[in-house]
All heavy atoms as a GROMACS GRO file, in nm:
protein
  629
    1MET      N    1   6.255  26.386   1.712
    1MET     CA    2   6.199  26.351   1.836
    1MET      C    3   6.064  26.426   1.853
    1MET      O    4   5.963  26.370   1.893
    1MET     CB    5   6.302  26.399   1.939
    1MET     CG    6   6.251  26.382   2.081
    1MET     SD    7   6.267  26.212   2.122
    1MET     CE    8   6.232  26.204   2.290
    2TYR      N    9   6.060  26.547   1.817
    2TYR     CA   10   5.936  26.630   1.836
    2TYR      C   11   5.816  26.562   1.760
    2TYR      O   12   5.710  26.553   1.812
    2TYR     CB   13   5.954  26.773   1.794
    2TYR     CG   14   5.834  26.856   1.792
    2TYR    CD1   15   5.769  26.885   1.923
    2TYR    CD2   16   5.754  26.882   1.678
    2TYR    CE1   17   5.658  26.963   1.932
    2TYR    CE2   18   5.645  26.967   1.694
    2TYR     CZ   19   5.598  27.004   1.810
    2TYR     OH   20   5.471  27.079   1.819
    3GLU      N   21   5.848  26.518   1.637
    3GLU     CA   22   5.746  26.453   1.559
    3GLU      C   23   5.689  26.331   1.634
    3GLU      O   24   5.566  26.298   1.624
    3GLU     CB   25   5.787  26.430   1.416
    3GLU     CG   26   5.800  26.552   1.334
    3GLU     CD   27   5.854  26.516   1.196
    3GLU    OE1   28   5.842  26.408   1.154
    3GLU    OE2   29   5.899  26.607   1.135
    4LYS      N   30   5.764  26.250   1.683
    4LYS     CA   31   5.728  26.125   1.754
    4LYS      C   32   5.635  26.161   1.880
    4LYS      O   33   5.535  26.099   1.896
    4LYS     CB   34   5.848  26.060   1.815
    4LYS     CG   35   5.903  25.945   1.715
    4LYS     CD   36   6.006  25.864   1.794
    4LYS     CE   37   6.035  25.734   1.742
    4LYS     NZ   38   6.130  25.656   1.793
    5GLU      N   39   5.678  26.268   1.955
    5GLU     CA   40   5.593  26.311   2.057
    5GLU      C   41   5.463  26.354   2.026
    5GLU      O   42   5.361  26.322   2.080
    5GLU     CB   43   5.669  26.414   2.151
    5GLU     CG   44   5.794  26.346   2.216
    5GLU     CD   45   5.877  26.466   2.287
    5GLU    OE1   46   5.814  26.571   2.318
    5GLU    OE2   47   5.985  26.426   2.331
    6GLN      N   48   5.466  26.442   1.918
    6GLN     CA   49   5.340  26.490   1.868
    6GLN      C   50   5.249  26.386   1.816
    6GLN      O   51   5.120  26.374   1.836
    6GLN     CB   52   5.362  26.596   1.757
    6GLN     CG   53   5.240  26.671   1.712
    6GLN     CD   54   5.264  26.764   1.609
    6GLN    OE1   55   5.380  26.776   1.542
    6GLN    NE2   56   5.176  26.861   1.579
    7CYS      N   57   5.301  26.280   1.739
    7CYS     CA   58   5.232  26.175   1.695
    7CYS      C   59   5.178  26.090   1.810
    7CYS      O   60   5.045  26.066   1.799
    7CYS     CB   61   5.314  26.080   1.612
    7CYS     SG   62   5.233  25.943   1.528
    8LYS      N   63   5.257  26.078   1.913
    8LYS     CA   64   5.195  25.996   2.039
    8LYS      C   65   5.075  26.074   2.096
    8LYS      O   66   4.988  26.016   2.142
    8LYS     CB   67   5.303  25.970   2.131
    8LYS     CG   68   5.264  25.895   2.249
    8LYS     CD   69   5.235  25.752   2.216
    8LYS     CE   70   5.211  25.670   2.338
    8LYS     NZ   71   5.157  25.538   2.307
    9GLN      N   72   5.100  26.203   2.107
    9GLN     CA   73   4.989  26.276   2.159
    9GLN      C   74   4.860  26.273   2.086
    9GLN      O   75   4.752  26.273   2.142
    9GLN     CB   76   5.034  26.428   2.190
    9GLN     CG   77   5.123  26.450   2.289
    9GLN     CD   78   5.178  26.593   2.297
    9GLN    OE1   79   5.163  26.671   2.202
    9GLN    NE2   80   5.241  26.632   2.407
   10LEU      N   81   4.872  26.270   1.956
   10LEU     CA   82   4.754  26.261   1.867
   10LEU      C   83   4.687  26.121   1.876
   10LEU      O   84   4.563  26.114   1.877
   10LEU     CB   85   4.790  26.280   1.701
   10LEU     CG   86   4.828  26.421   1.680
   10LEU    CD1   87   4.895  26.424   1.543
   10LEU    CD2   88   4.708  26.514   1.688
   11GLN      N   89   4.770  26.016   1.889
   11GLN     CA   90   4.718  25.886   1.907
   11GLN      C   91   4.638  25.877   2.043
   11GLN      O   92   4.537  25.831   2.042
   11GLN     CB   93   4.831  25.791   1.933
   11GLN     CG   94   4.894  25.754   1.798
   11GLN     CD   95   5.014  25.651   1.834
   11GLN    OE1   96   5.008  25.577   1.926
   11GLN    NE2   97   5.105  25.648   1.724
   12VAL      N   98   4.692  25.938   2.151
   12VAL     CA   99   4.623  25.941   2.275
   12VAL      C  100   4.501  26.016   2.280
   12VAL      O  101   4.396  25.965   2.333
   12VAL     CB  102   4.708  25.988   2.385
   12VAL    CG1  103   4.654  26.010   2.523
   12VAL    CG2  104   4.841  25.898   2.408
   13VAL      N  105   4.482  26.122   2.212
   13VAL     CA  106   4.369  26.209   2.218
   13VAL      C  107   4.269  26.133   2.127
   13VAL      O  108   4.146  26.129   2.172
   13VAL     CB  109   4.410  26.347   2.145
   13VAL    CG1  110   4.271  26.420   2.118
   13VAL    CG2  111   4.479  26.425   2.242
   14ALA      N  112   4.304  26.075   2.024
   14ALA     CA  113   4.207  26.012   1.938
   14ALA      C  114   4.152  25.880   2.012
   14ALA      O  115   4.042  25.846   2.014
   14ALA     CB  116   4.276  25.962   1.804
   15TYR      N  117   4.241  25.815   2.069
   15TYR     CA  118   4.202  25.688   2.163
   15TYR      C  119   4.107  25.729   2.265
   15TYR      O  120   3.998  25.662   2.276
   15TYR     CB  121   4.334  25.635   2.209
   15TYR     CG  122   4.310  25.513   2.305
   15TYR    CD1  123   4.292  25.385   2.267
   15TYR    CD2  124   4.302  25.536   2.442
   15TYR    CE1  125   4.276  25.282   2.350
   15TYR    CE2  126   4.274  25.431   2.536
   15TYR     CZ  127   4.257  25.300   2.480
   15TYR     OH  128   4.244  25.196   2.568
   16ARG      N  129   4.139  25.824   2.342
   16ARG     CA  130   4.047  25.863   2.459
   16ARG      C  131   3.914  25.917   2.410
   16ARG      O  132   3.819  25.888   2.470
   16ARG     CB  133   4.126  25.972   2.540
   16ARG     CG  134   4.240  25.919   2.622
   16ARG     CD  135   4.291  26.018   2.707
   16ARG     NE  136   4.410  25.964   2.787
   16ARG     CZ  137   4.496  26.035   2.855
   16ARG    NH1  138   4.488  26.168   2.857
   16ARG    NH2  139   4.597  25.975   2.924
   17SER      N  140   3.923  25.997   2.298
   17SER     CA  141   3.795  26.049   2.248
   17SER      C  142   3.706  25.937   2.202
   17SER      O  143   3.586  25.941   2.223
   17SER     CB  144   3.827  26.142   2.140
   17SER     OG  145   3.713  26.195   2.073
   18CYS      N  146   3.752  25.838   2.131
   18CYS     CA  147   3.680  25.730   2.078
   18CYS      C  148   3.627  25.646   2.194
   18CYS      O  149   3.505  25.592   2.185
   18CYS     CB  150   3.756  25.643   1.978
   18CYS     SG  151   3.800  25.731   1.834
   19VAL      N  152   3.704  25.612   2.287
   19VAL     CA  153   3.659  25.527   2.403
   19VAL      C  154   3.562  25.598   2.478
   19VAL      O  155   3.456  25.538   2.510
   19VAL     CB  156   3.774  25.491   2.494
   19VAL    CG1  157   3.731  25.425   2.635
   19VAL    CG2  158   3.867  25.388   2.421
   20ASP      N  159   3.575  25.726   2.494
   20ASP     CA  160   3.466  25.809   2.577
   20ASP      C  161   3.336  25.804   2.483
   20ASP      O  162   3.227  25.785   2.547
   20ASP     CB  163   3.522  25.953   2.586
   20ASP     CG  164   3.431  26.036   2.667
   20ASP    OD1  165   3.380  26.002   2.778
   20ASP    OD2  166   3.383  26.138   2.620
   21SER      N  167   3.345  25.832   2.356
   21SER     CA  168   3.233  25.829   2.267
   21SER      C  169   3.160  25.703   2.275
   21SER      O  170   3.036  25.692   2.285
   21SER     CB  171   3.271  25.859   2.128
   21SER     OG  172   3.160  25.852   2.038
   22TYR      N  173   3.232  25.600   2.267
   22TYR     CA  174   3.164  25.449   2.281
   22TYR      C  175   3.098  25.444   2.410
   22TYR      O  176   2.977  25.393   2.408
   22TYR     CB  177   3.267  25.347   2.258
   22TYR     CG  178   3.211  25.205   2.280
   22TYR    CD1  179   3.131  25.152   2.179
   22TYR    CD2  180   3.236  25.134   2.404
   22TYR    CE1  181   3.070  25.019   2.201
   22TYR    CE2  182   3.173  25.016   2.422
   22TYR     CZ  183   3.098  24.954   2.321
   22TYR     OH  184   3.039  24.836   2.343
   23PHE      N  185   3.155  25.464   2.519
   23PHE     CA  186   3.090  25.457   2.652
   23PHE      C  187   2.970  25.552   2.673
   23PHE      O  188   2.882  25.519   2.754
   23PHE     CB  189   3.193  25.446   2.764
   23PHE     CG  190   3.260  25.314   2.768
   23PHE    CD1  191   3.392  25.312   2.717
   23PHE    CD2  192   3.199  25.204   2.812
   23PHE    CE1  193   3.459  25.189   2.721
   23PHE    CE2  194   3.271  25.076   2.814
   23PHE     CZ  195   3.401  25.074   2.762
   24ARG      N  196   2.966  25.658   2.597
   24ARG     CA  197   2.855  25.746   2.608
   24ARG      C  198   2.738  25.696   2.523
   24ARG      O  199   2.620  25.700   2.551
   24ARG     CB  200   2.889  25.880   2.570
   24ARG     CG  201   2.940  25.971   2.676
   24ARG     CD  202   2.966  26.122   2.644
   24ARG     NE  203   3.082  26.143   2.582
   24ARG     CZ  204   3.096  26.182   2.447
   24ARG    NH1  205   2.986  26.223   2.386
   24ARG    NH2  206   3.215  26.192   2.401
   25SER      N  207   2.773  25.652   2.406
   25SER     CA  208   2.667  25.609   2.302
   25SER      C  209   2.634  25.462   2.284
   25SER      O  210   2.518  25.428   2.257
   25SER     CB  211   2.703  25.667   2.162
   25SER     OG  212   2.811  25.585   2.109
   26GLY      N  213   2.739  25.379   2.319
   26GLY     CA  214   2.730  25.241   2.308
   26GLY      C  215   2.732  25.176   2.175
   26GLY      O  216   2.695  25.072   2.143
   27ASP      N  217   2.771  25.275   2.075
   27ASP     CA  218   2.781  25.237   1.937
   27ASP      C  219   2.919  25.264   1.881
   27ASP      O  220   2.973  25.380   1.910
   27ASP     CB  221   2.676  25.327   1.863
   27ASP     CG  222   2.668  25.299   1.708
   27ASP    OD1  223   2.703  25.176   1.678
   27ASP    OD2  224   2.625  25.389   1.633
   28ARG      N  225   2.980  25.173   1.811
   28ARG     CA  226   3.110  25.187   1.751
   28ARG      C  227   3.108  25.205   1.605
   28ARG      O  228   3.207  25.230   1.550
   28ARG     CB  229   3.178  25.057   1.791
   28ARG     CG  230   3.150  24.936   1.724
   28ARG     CD  231   3.255  24.831   1.761
   28ARG     NE  232   3.206  24.706   1.711
   28ARG     CZ  233   3.288  24.592   1.700
   28ARG    NH1  234   3.409  24.608   1.736
   28ARG    NH2  235   3.233  24.482   1.671
   29SER      N  236   2.978  25.214   1.546
   29SER     CA  237   2.992  25.235   1.399
   29SER      C  238   3.047  25.361   1.351
   29SER      O  239   3.118  25.388   1.256
   29SER     CB  240   2.848  25.219   1.338
   29SER     OG  241   2.755  25.306   1.395
   30ASP      N  242   3.015  25.485   1.429
   30ASP     CA  243   3.065  25.603   1.398
   30ASP      C  244   3.224  25.601   1.413
   30ASP      O  245   3.291  25.675   1.333
   30ASP     CB  246   2.999  25.721   1.490
   30ASP     CG  247   2.864  25.752   1.455
   30ASP    OD1  248   2.830  25.710   1.343
   30ASP    OD2  249   2.784  25.791   1.532
   31ILE      N  250   3.269  25.546   1.507
   31ILE     CA  251   3.411  25.530   1.537
   31ILE      C  252   3.486  25.459   1.423
   31ILE      O  253   3.592  25.504   1.381
   31ILE     CB  254   3.442  25.456   1.671
   31ILE    CG1  255   3.376  25.548   1.795
   31ILE    CG2  256   3.586  25.432   1.699
   31ILE    CD1  257   3.376  25.473   1.926
   32TYR      N  258   3.422  25.353   1.378
   32TYR     CA  259   3.471  25.276   1.266
   32TYR      C  260   3.478  25.361   1.140
   32TYR      O  261   3.577  25.368   1.055
   32TYR     CB  262   3.393  25.147   1.241
   32TYR     CG  263   3.449  25.072   1.130
   32TYR    CD1  264   3.554  24.990   1.162
   32TYR    CD2  265   3.388  25.050   1.006
   32TYR    CE1  266   3.622  24.898   1.058
   32TYR    CE2  267   3.442  24.976   0.899
   32TYR     CZ  268   3.557  24.904   0.936
   32TYR     OH  269   3.606  24.814   0.828
   33GLU      N  270   3.377  25.443   1.112
   33GLU     CA  271   3.375  25.535   1.001
   33GLU      C  272   3.483  25.627   1.007
   33GLU      O  273   3.554  25.677   0.914
   33GLU     CB  274   3.239  25.591   0.986
   33GLU     CG  275   3.127  25.493   0.935
   33GLU     CD  276   2.987  25.560   0.929
   33GLU    OE1  277   2.980  25.686   0.912
   33GLU    OE2  278   2.898  25.487   0.939
   34TYR      N  279   3.493  25.688   1.133
   34TYR     CA  280   3.594  25.787   1.155
   34TYR      C  281   3.741  25.725   1.133
   34TYR      O  282   3.827  25.792   1.070
   34TYR     CB  283   3.589  25.845   1.302
   34TYR     CG  284   3.694  25.940   1.334
   34TYR    CD1  285   3.710  26.064   1.266
   34TYR    CD2  286   3.779  25.917   1.455
   34TYR    CE1  287   3.802  26.162   1.300
   34TYR    CE2  288   3.872  26.016   1.482
   34TYR     CZ  289   3.879  26.145   1.413
   34TYR     OH  290   3.969  26.223   1.464
   35TRP      N  291   3.768  25.594   1.176
   35TRP     CA  292   3.886  25.541   1.154
   35TRP      C  293   3.910  25.527   0.996
   35TRP      O  294   4.022  25.563   0.954
   35TRP     CB  295   3.877  25.402   1.212
   35TRP     CG  296   4.009  25.323   1.197
   35TRP    CD1  297   4.132  25.354   1.230
   35TRP    CD2  298   4.011  25.183   1.145
   35TRP    NE1  299   4.233  25.254   1.204
   35TRP    CE2  300   4.149  25.152   1.157
   35TRP    CE3  301   3.916  25.096   1.100
   35TRP    CZ2  302   4.196  25.029   1.110
   35TRP    CZ3  303   3.958  24.972   1.065
   35TRP    CH2  304   4.096  24.937   1.065
   36LEU      N  305   3.814  25.494   0.920
   36LEU     CA  306   3.838  25.489   0.765
   36LEU      C  307   3.865  25.625   0.705
   36LEU      O  308   3.956  25.625   0.630
   36LEU     CB  309   3.708  25.412   0.708
   36LEU     CG  310   3.680  25.270   0.743
   36LEU    CD1  311   3.557  25.230   0.689
   36LEU    CD2  312   3.805  25.185   0.698
   37GLN      N  313   3.797  25.717   0.754
   37GLN     CA  314   3.827  25.851   0.710
   37GLN      C  315   3.972  25.896   0.732
   37GLN      O  316   4.039  25.955   0.651
   37GLN     CB  317   3.730  25.959   0.761
   37GLN     CG  318   3.591  25.947   0.731
   37GLN     CD  319   3.495  26.045   0.804
   37GLN    OE1  320   3.534  26.115   0.886
   37GLN    NE2  321   3.372  26.040   0.772
   38LEU      N  322   4.023  25.865   0.846
   38LEU     CA  323   4.159  25.896   0.889
   38LEU      C  324   4.252  25.822   0.801
   38LEU      O  325   4.355  25.886   0.764
   38LEU     CB  326   4.180  25.872   1.039
   38LEU     CG  327   4.116  25.956   1.138
   38LEU    CD1  328   4.132  25.898   1.283
   38LEU    CD2  329   4.164  26.106   1.128
   39ILE      N  330   4.226  25.706   0.780
   39ILE     CA  331   4.315  25.620   0.683
   39ILE      C  332   4.319  25.680   0.553
   39ILE      O  333   4.428  25.688   0.497
   39ILE     CB  334   4.276  25.469   0.690
   39ILE    CG1  335   4.304  25.405   0.827
   39ILE    CG2  336   4.350  25.392   0.579
   39ILE    CD1  337   4.236  25.272   0.840
   40GLU      N  338   4.200  25.711   0.493
   40GLU     CA  339   4.206  25.767   0.372
   40GLU      C  340   4.272  25.910   0.357
   40GLU      O  341   4.337  25.929   0.253
   40GLU     CB  342   4.056  25.784   0.318
   40GLU     CG  343   3.979  25.655   0.280
   40GLU     CD  344   3.835  25.683   0.256
   40GLU    OE1  345   3.782  25.800   0.247
   40GLU    OE2  346   3.755  25.585   0.239
   41ALA      N  347   4.267  25.980   0.467
   41ALA     CA  348   4.327  26.108   0.468
   41ALA      C  349   4.483  26.100   0.504
   41ALA      O  350   4.559  26.192   0.521
   41ALA     CB  351   4.268  26.196   0.567
   42GLU      N  352   4.514  25.973   0.526
   42GLU     CA  353   4.657  25.945   0.570
   42GLU      C  354   4.704  26.016   0.691
   42GLU      O  355   4.816  26.065   0.708
   42GLU     CB  356   4.755  25.982   0.453
   42GLU     CG  357   4.736  25.895   0.331
   42GLU     CD  358   4.833  25.918   0.219
   42GLU    OE1  359   4.930  25.984   0.237
   42GLU    OE2  360   4.806  25.854   0.109
   43ARG      N  361   4.606  26.018   0.779
   43ARG     CA  362   4.634  26.080   0.915
   43ARG      C  363   4.679  25.966   1.005
   43ARG      O  364   4.595  25.914   1.092
   43ARG     CB  365   4.512  26.155   0.976
   43ARG     CG  366   4.500  26.292   0.893
   43ARG     CD  367   4.373  26.355   0.912
   43ARG     NE  368   4.360  26.399   1.051
   43ARG     CZ  369   4.241  26.451   1.087
   43ARG    NH1  370   4.137  26.479   1.008
   43ARG    NH2  371   4.237  26.474   1.232
   44ASN      N  372   4.785  25.913   0.992
   44ASN     CA  373   4.825  25.773   1.047
   44ASN      C  374   4.835  25.769   1.197
   44ASN      O  375   4.796  25.681   1.275
   44ASN     CB  376   4.960  25.723   0.985
   44ASN     CG  377   4.946  25.700   0.844
   44ASN    OD1  378   4.837  25.657   0.790
   44ASN    ND2  379   5.036  25.734   0.762
   45CYS      N  380   4.873  25.882   1.256
   45CYS     CA  381   4.898  25.888   1.405
   45CYS      C  382   4.751  25.876   1.476
   45CYS      O  383   4.729  25.797   1.560
   45CYS     CB  384   4.963  26.013   1.443
   45CYS     SG  385   5.132  26.042   1.383
   46GLU      N  386   4.670  25.956   1.424
   46GLU     CA  387   4.531  25.945   1.477
   46GLU      C  388   4.463  25.814   1.457
   46GLU      O  389   4.400  25.754   1.539
   46GLU     CB  390   4.433  26.061   1.441
   46GLU     CG  391   4.488  26.200   1.488
   46GLU     CD  392   4.482  26.312   1.381
   46GLU    OE1  393   4.533  26.286   1.272
   46GLU    OE2  394   4.411  26.404   1.407
   47ALA      N  395   4.486  25.764   1.332
   47ALA     CA  396   4.428  25.634   1.288
   47ALA      C  397   4.480  25.522   1.378
   47ALA      O  398   4.387  25.433   1.418
   47ALA     CB  399   4.462  25.608   1.134
   48LYS      N  400   4.600  25.527   1.425
   48LYS     CA  401   4.655  25.432   1.512
   48LYS      C  402   4.581  25.436   1.641
   48LYS      O  403   4.542  25.322   1.701
   48LYS     CB  404   4.794  25.442   1.531
   48LYS     CG  405   4.868  25.319   1.597
   48LYS     CD  406   5.018  25.340   1.592
   48LYS     CE  407   5.088  25.228   1.669
   48LYS     NZ  408   5.234  25.248   1.678
   49GLY      N  409   4.560  25.550   1.699
   49GLY     CA  410   4.493  25.565   1.823
   49GLY      C  411   4.344  25.515   1.820
   49GLY      O  412   4.298  25.440   1.902
   50VAL      N  413   4.262  25.546   1.706
   50VAL     CA  414   4.147  25.496   1.684
   50VAL      C  415   4.139  25.342   1.666
   50VAL      O  416   4.045  25.280   1.726
   50VAL     CB  417   4.066  25.553   1.566
   50VAL    CG1  418   3.933  25.507   1.538
   50VAL    CG2  419   4.060  25.710   1.590
   51HIS      N  420   4.234  25.285   1.605
   51HIS     CA  421   4.242  25.138   1.596
   51HIS      C  422   4.257  25.082   1.722
   51HIS      O  423   4.195  24.972   1.754
   51HIS     CB  424   4.363  25.110   1.494
   51HIS     CG  425   4.373  24.962   1.466
   51HIS    ND1  426   4.454  24.885   1.532
   51HIS    CD2  427   4.296  24.884   1.383
   51HIS    CE1  428   4.448  24.765   1.488
   51HIS    NE2  429   4.346  24.758   1.408
   52LYS      N  430   4.342  25.135   1.817
   52LYS     CA  431   4.360  25.077   1.945
   52LYS      C  432   4.233  25.085   2.022
   52LYS      O  433   4.207  24.996   2.107
   52LYS     CB  434   4.472  25.153   2.012
   52LYS     CG  435   4.611  25.107   1.962
   52LYS     CD  436   4.721  25.188   2.044
   52LYS     CE  437   4.862  25.162   1.987
   52LYS     NZ  438   4.966  25.220   2.058
   53ALA      N  439   4.160  25.191   2.008
   53ALA     CA  440   4.039  25.202   2.079
   53ALA      C  441   3.929  25.102   2.031
   53ALA      O  442   3.859  25.045   2.106
   53ALA     CB  443   3.972  25.340   2.060
   54LEU      N  444   3.931  25.084   1.895
   54LEU     CA  445   3.849  24.983   1.840
   54LEU      C  446   3.872  24.829   1.904
   54LEU      O  447   3.791  24.755   1.930
   54LEU     CB  448   3.851  24.981   1.687
   54LEU     CG  449   3.766  25.092   1.626
   54LEU    CD1  450   3.802  25.107   1.484
   54LEU    CD2  451   3.628  25.084   1.653
   55GLU      N  452   4.013  24.811   1.910
   55GLU     CA  453   4.051  24.687   1.970
   55GLU      C  454   3.994  24.670   2.121
   55GLU      O  455   3.944  24.564   2.152
   55GLU     CB  456   4.200  24.670   1.969
   55GLU     CG  457   4.253  24.646   1.832
   55GLU     CD  458   4.406  24.644   1.824
   55GLU    OE1  459   4.469  24.697   1.919
   55GLU    OE2  460   4.463  24.585   1.732
   56LEU      N  461   4.010  24.771   2.188
   56LEU     CA  462   3.962  24.770   2.325
   56LEU      C  463   3.812  24.750   2.337
   56LEU      O  464   3.758  24.670   2.413
   56LEU     CB  465   4.002  24.895   2.407
   56LEU     CG  466   3.949  24.911   2.543
   56LEU    CD1  467   4.008  24.823   2.635
   56LEU    CD2  468   3.948  25.054   2.591
   57ILE      N  469   3.743  24.821   2.247
   57ILE     CA  470   3.592  24.808   2.243
   57ILE      C  471   3.546  24.669   2.208
   57ILE      O  472   3.458  24.615   2.274
   57ILE     CB  473   3.535  24.910   2.146
   57ILE    CG1  474   3.552  25.062   2.207
   57ILE    CG2  475   3.387  24.885   2.107
   57ILE    CD1  476   3.534  25.165   2.093
   58GLU      N  477   3.615  24.607   2.110
   58GLU     CA  478   3.602  24.471   2.067
   58GLU      C  479   3.613  24.384   2.194
   58GLU      O  480   3.525  24.293   2.211
   58GLU     CB  481   3.677  24.428   1.956
   58GLU     CG  482   3.640  24.294   1.899
   58GLU     CD  483   3.720  24.256   1.784
   58GLU    OE1  484   3.776  24.341   1.715
   58GLU    OE2  485   3.734  24.138   1.750
   59LEU      N  486   3.720  24.393   2.271
   59LEU     CA  487   3.747  24.307   2.381
   59LEU      C  488   3.638  24.319   2.484
   59LEU      O  489   3.591  24.228   2.537
   59LEU     CB  490   3.880  24.343   2.440
   59LEU     CG  491   4.001  24.275   2.362
   59LEU    CD1  492   4.136  24.359   2.427
   59LEU    CD2  493   4.012  24.139   2.359
   60TYR      N  494   3.597  24.456   2.504
   60TYR     CA  495   3.501  24.480   2.600
   60TYR      C  496   3.371  24.417   2.560
   60TYR      O  497   3.303  24.361   2.642
   60TYR     CB  498   3.476  24.634   2.620
   60TYR     CG  499   3.359  24.670   2.696
   60TYR    CD1  500   3.375  24.670   2.850
   60TYR    CD2  501   3.242  24.707   2.643
   60TYR    CE1  502   3.261  24.715   2.925
   60TYR    CE2  503   3.122  24.739   2.733
   60TYR     CZ  504   3.142  24.741   2.872
   60TYR     OH  505   3.031  24.778   2.940
   61GLU      N  506   3.333  24.419   2.444
   61GLU     CA  507   3.208  24.367   2.392
   61GLU      C  508   3.217  24.212   2.410
   61GLU      O  509   3.113  24.154   2.438
   61GLU     CB  510   3.172  24.405   2.256
   61GLU     CG  511   3.123  24.548   2.250
   61GLU     CD  512   3.101  24.599   2.099
   61GLU    OE1  513   3.146  24.523   2.017
   61GLU    OE2  514   3.042  24.707   2.087
   62ASP      N  515   3.333  24.149   2.372
   62ASP     CA  516   3.347  24.012   2.387
   62ASP      C  517   3.314  23.970   2.537
   62ASP      O  518   3.245  23.866   2.562
   62ASP     CB  519   3.474  23.950   2.340
   62ASP     CG  520   3.488  23.965   2.189
   62ASP    OD1  521   3.387  23.979   2.116
   62ASP    OD2  522   3.604  23.947   2.134
   63ILE      N  523   3.380  24.032   2.619
   63ILE     CA  524   3.371  24.002   2.761
   63ILE      C  525   3.221  24.021   2.818
   63ILE      O  526   3.179  23.941   2.886
   63ILE     CB  527   3.477  24.083   2.849
   63ILE    CG1  528   3.626  24.033   2.828
   63ILE    CG2  529   3.447  24.066   3.000
   63ILE    CD1  530   3.725  24.132   2.868
   64ASN      N  531   3.165  24.136   2.773
   64ASN     CA  532   3.034  24.159   2.816
   64ASN      C  533   2.941  24.068   2.758
   64ASN      O  534   2.846  24.022   2.830
   64ASN     CB  535   3.014  24.312   2.774
   64ASN     CG  536   2.872  24.361   2.852
   64ASN    OD1  537   2.866  24.336   2.974
   64ASN    ND2  538   2.798  24.437   2.788
   65GLY      N  539   2.956  24.029   2.648
   65GLY     CA  540   2.877  23.924   2.569
   65GLY      C  541   2.882  23.796   2.646
   65GLY      O  542   2.778  23.726   2.670
   66GLU      N  543   3.002  23.754   2.682
   66GLU     CA  544   3.017  23.622   2.756
   66GLU      C  545   2.956  23.632   2.889
   66GLU      O  546   2.895  23.531   2.931
   66GLU     CB  547   3.173  23.589   2.781
   66GLU     CG  548   3.238  23.548   2.646
   66GLU     CD  549   3.385  23.524   2.665
   66GLU    OE1  550   3.424  23.519   2.796
   66GLU    OE2  551   3.462  23.515   2.560
   67SER      N  552   2.951  23.747   2.958
   67SER     CA  553   2.881  23.759   3.091
   67SER      C  554   2.729  23.744   3.084
   67SER      O  555   2.678  23.673   3.156
   67SER     CB  556   2.917  23.896   3.151
   67SER     OG  557   3.056  23.912   3.173
   68LYS      N  558   2.675  23.792   2.965
   68LYS     CA  559   2.541  23.782   2.940
   68LYS      C  560   2.496  23.641   2.908
   68LYS      O  561   2.396  23.589   2.950
   68LYS     CB  562   2.494  23.874   2.827
   68LYS     CG  563   2.479  24.016   2.870
   68LYS     CD  564   2.443  24.098   2.749
   68LYS     CE  565   2.446  24.242   2.790
   68LYS     NZ  566   2.403  24.330   2.679
   69GLU      N  567   2.582  23.570   2.843
   69GLU     CA  568   2.566  23.430   2.799
   69GLU      C  569   2.564  23.347   2.924
   69GLU      O  570   2.495  23.236   2.933
   69GLU     CB  571   2.669  23.376   2.701
   69GLU     CG  572   2.645  23.434   2.558
   69GLU     CD  573   2.769  23.397   2.470
   69GLU    OE1  574   2.856  23.315   2.515
   69GLU    OE2  575   2.771  23.445   2.362
   70ASN      N  576   2.643  23.372   3.015
   70ASN     CA  577   2.664  23.294   3.149
   70ASN      C  578   2.536  23.331   3.254
   70ASN      O  579   2.552  23.289   3.360
   70ASN     CB  580   2.788  23.311   3.207
   70ASN     CG  581   2.893  23.252   3.120
   70ASN    OD1  582   2.868  23.147   3.047
   70ASN    ND2  583   3.029  23.298   3.130
   71GLY      N  584   2.453  23.423   3.204
   71GLY     CA  585   2.334  23.450   3.286
   71GLY      C  586   2.374  23.574   3.379
   71GLY      O  587   2.292  23.606   3.467
   72ASN      N  588   2.484  23.647   3.356
   72ASN     CA  589   2.510  23.753   3.433
   72ASN      C  590   2.484  23.879   3.352
   72ASN      O  591   2.567  23.901   3.257
   72ASN     CB  592   2.656  23.754   3.488
   72ASN     CG  593   2.687  23.865   3.578
   72ASN    OD1  594   2.612  23.964   3.605
   72ASN    ND2  595   2.813  23.865   3.624
   73ASN      N  596   2.390  23.955   3.371
   73ASN     CA  597   2.339  24.063   3.283
   73ASN      C  598   2.420  24.203   3.324
   73ASN      O  599   2.391  24.305   3.274
   73ASN     CB  600   2.186  24.087   3.283
   73ASN     CG  601   2.133  23.966   3.209
   73ASN    OD1  602   2.175  23.904   3.118
   73ASN    ND2  603   2.005  23.943   3.249
   74LYS      N  604   2.501  24.184   3.416
   74LYS     CA  605   2.570  24.314   3.463
   74LYS      C  606   2.679  24.355   3.363
   74LYS      O  607   2.751  24.259   3.314
   74LYS     CB  608   2.640  24.292   3.603
   74LYS     CG  609   2.540  24.275   3.712
   74LYS     CD  610   2.618  24.250   3.844
   74LYS     CE  611   2.514  24.231   3.952
   74LYS     NZ  612   2.580  24.201   4.084
   75LYS      N  613   2.697  24.476   3.338
   75LYS     CA  614   2.798  24.533   3.248
   75LYS      C  615   2.930  24.544   3.333
   75LYS      O  616   2.920  24.577   3.453
   75LYS     CB  617   2.768  24.668   3.186
   75LYS     CG  618   2.666  24.639   3.069
   75LYS     CD  619   2.652  24.782   3.011
   75LYS     CE  620   2.557  24.760   2.895
   75LYS     NZ  621   2.554  24.891   2.809
   76LEU      N  622   3.040  24.519   3.276
   76LEU     CA  623   3.161  24.531   3.347
   76LEU      C  624   3.203  24.683   3.363
   76LEU      O  625   3.166  24.762   3.287
   76LEU     CB  626   3.281  24.465   3.266
   76LEU     CG  627   3.274  24.320   3.257
   76LEU    CD1  628   3.389  24.256   3.181
   76LEU    CD2  629   3.269  24.252   3.393
   0.00000   0.00000   0.00000
């Protein structure tokens, strides 16, 4: 039980850190590289959190891109 809770906490910290980093810098390339490093190091809990953050970022970029295509230059 303790390991599951600890893993979940690591996921949450990694997720929040990556989302925060993206919205500060606007660049996801460093986050992607970090994700690959975690996978290579077999740090699966953190890698899962980073992967979820990358999914959110991709959705955000898709939505934001569609807004620009429709003539609305406002960011969500």
